[in-house]
N, C-alpha and C positions, 0 to 999 in steps of 0.2 A: 030663820032660816033659811036661804033661798040655795038655790043651787042652778049653775050656770048653764044654761041651755043651746045647744047648736042651733042655727039657724041657715036654712039657704037663702044666702043673696047672690044676687046675681048682677054683677058692675052693667051698668049702663053703657051697650057698645056705641053708643052714640058720641062721639068725643065733642067736649066746646068749642065750637071755631071762634070764640069771642076776639080771641088775640090775633092779633093779623101784622105783619111787618108795616112800619109806619113809610109809606108811600113819601120819595122826597118833596119839597115845596118850590119850587124856584121862586128867587124872592127880586120878582120883576113886575114891572105892569102890569093889566088885564091885556090892553093891547099887544104888550110884547109877547106876552103866556099864547095868544092866538099865533104869532108867526113863529115862535119856536114851535107850537104843535104841529105847524105846515111844514115845517123842517123834517119834523121827524117822520110824516105821512111821506111828506113827498120828493126827499130829498134821496140821491142814489150811492151807490158805495161810496164813503164805506160804512159798513153795517152796525159799526161800533165805534160807542167812543175812544180816540186815539189812547188814552191812558187805562181802557177798560178790554184789558187782556181774556180771552176764556178760560174759564175755569178748569184747573189739574185735578184739582180735588178738593175733598167737601171734609166738613172739621164741623163741631157740636162742642155750642158755649154754653154751659150750665152759668143761669143768673142767678147773680150773687146773692145773701142773702136769704136766699130761699130756704123751706125748708125740704129736705133728702123725700123719696119717694116712698110710701108708705101700702103696703098690699090692699086692693080693693079699692086704692082710692085714685083720682082722675091727677097725673102729675103732668105741669105746661112749664116746666121751669129751662126747658132748654130749646135752645134755639141755633138750627140748619145752617148752615151756610156754604156758599160753592164757591171757593178761595180761586182768586187769580192768583199765578205764579208772585205776584207781588207781596200777596195778601190779603190784597183787597179783595171785595165782592164782585163777583160776575152782573153787576145790575141786567147784562142781558141773557143769562142763564136761561134755557126754556126746556132743558130736559127732565126724563119722569124717573124719581128718585125709589126705592123699594126697602120696606121696615122689616128687616128679622132682628126675633128676641131669643135668648137662650131659654128662655121657657115659654113653650108653646102655648099655655093658655093666657099668655098676654093679652088683652083687647092694644092691639096697636092701630095705627092709620094702616091704610089703604096706601096704596102708591100713589104718588104727589105730581101732578101735573105741573112743574113748574109755569109762571109766566109773565114777558117783559112786556105787557100791557099795551096801550095802542100799536107802539111801533119802539125800534131799538137807530139811534140814529148816532148821529155826530156828539151829541150831548148828553148821552147814554138813553137810558131808559125811561121811557114816560109811562109812569105809573107801572102796576103789575109786582110781582115778587121782589125785583131787586136782588135775586139770588138770594135773600132768605125766609127761612117757613120755624116757625116755630111748633115744634113736636109736642103731643097730646097722646099719650096712651095711659092705661089703666094695669099695674102690675097685680099678680096672681100671688105668684109665689115669694115666700120673702129669702133674703139672704143677696148673694155675692150674683147679680145679670148683667146678661151684657145686650148691648145694643148694637147694630150695623146697619149703615145707610150705604145702600151703591148708590148708583148711576144707571139705569139699564137703558136708557138709549146713548148713551157713550160708557161703555165698560172701560174704557182706557183711563175714565176720572177715578183716581181715588177712593175709595171708600172710607167711610167716617166710621171708626169705634167708640164706643165711650163702656167702659164698666160701674155700675150702680150695685149701691149698699141700699136693697130693699128690706125695709121694716117692717114688722107684723103689726097687723091691726090688736086691739085691744081683744083681751080674752073672751070667751063667748060660751066657751065649754070645757069640760074637761076628761082627758083620755085616762083611761087606769089600765096597765097592761101590767098580769104577772102570769105565774104556774099555772095550770089547768089542774093538776096535781100536787097536794100538799101533803105533807105528814105531821101529825098531830105531834107537838112536842118538839117538832125542828122550822128552823125559821124559814122563810117563804121572803123573797124580794118582788115587793109592787114598787112598779113605778107612776109618776102621777105626772103628768104635762098638760099645764093651762093653754089651750088652742084657740085660734081667735075664728071667724067665719071660714077662711079656706085652708083650715091643718096645718096653719104654720104656729109652731110654738109660741109664742107668745114671751121673749124674752126678758120685758120689764114686767111682767105679776109681780106683785106683792100681796095678793089676796091672802086669807084666812081660809081651811080646808079643816073638814074634821073626819074621821071613820067610823062609821057602823057597819058591824057584822051580824048575822043572825047566830053567827058564833057568839053569844055573850060574852064568854069567856076570854076572849082571843085579845091580843094587846098587839099595838101600833107602834114601835120603835119603842117598847118597854113599857107603853103608857096605856091604862087601861080605856075603856069605853068611858065617855064620845073623844079618843084620843085626836086632840087637833095641833095643823101644826098653819106656820105662818111663814110664807115666802119671804126669801130677801134677794137683793140685786143681784148677789151670789149664785142663787140656784139658777139663772137665766128663762127661769118658767118652768124647769121639770127638776123630780128631787125622784131620789129611790126611798123607800121604807122596809124595814123588817118587820113582817107579821108572822106570831107566832101561834096559831090555832090551838086549840083544846078540845074539841068537839071536834070526832069525826061526824063523815058521812057531807052531804053537799050545804055547801055554807055560803053565802052572796053577801061582797061585801060594799058598802056603799060609801062614794065619796063626794061630799058634798062642797061647796065656798057659801061661807055664811058672814 
């Protein structure tokens, strides 16, 4: 028989930087590429490509086919885009953006300074982010959570907002609650919940538990000890049980996953 035991697990606040926006490759010969680079650096106004208007709003795109966010796990399937009025990404975008999350315990990115690389000239940006940035964060609380990204440099740029459904992590411990005082022969309701390391209810829990009380004559849901129960998907990780105690005095009830 084994008990689920809580663990103090702290997510690594250093987020992965392995995913970067792809730098557009110019399909030209090396010599032509050098000339193009010189044009970026030496050419005066215009400061940006004719077809590359300044960004007026931010948007967030979720990568298709990726699993949703899970509490305590790094999530990096969202791309922030600095959008021009025509819907294209502003390759010359170099503003600073700020990330805000409804759950303050979330490990979120620090403010990010976009870069347009070496220069931004008539042919667009040479290197840099090209107006794209992969968002990487670690959610802690499960349920509906909202991420908002704002432009700190230019507040007139419309912010991006996305609402995510964060799934709980697998259960590591059980939480039991009930009345501190009970009357022998009268039912008392006990609630058992399967909790993940961050005290979210594991709504996917389908483990089996049993009840053992110092009152050996006590029953749980009408069943003598060791009374057991197997959670099903309809319980969503939490369930109430009726306890009937037969012996007065201080009694202790232990609920164990087995």
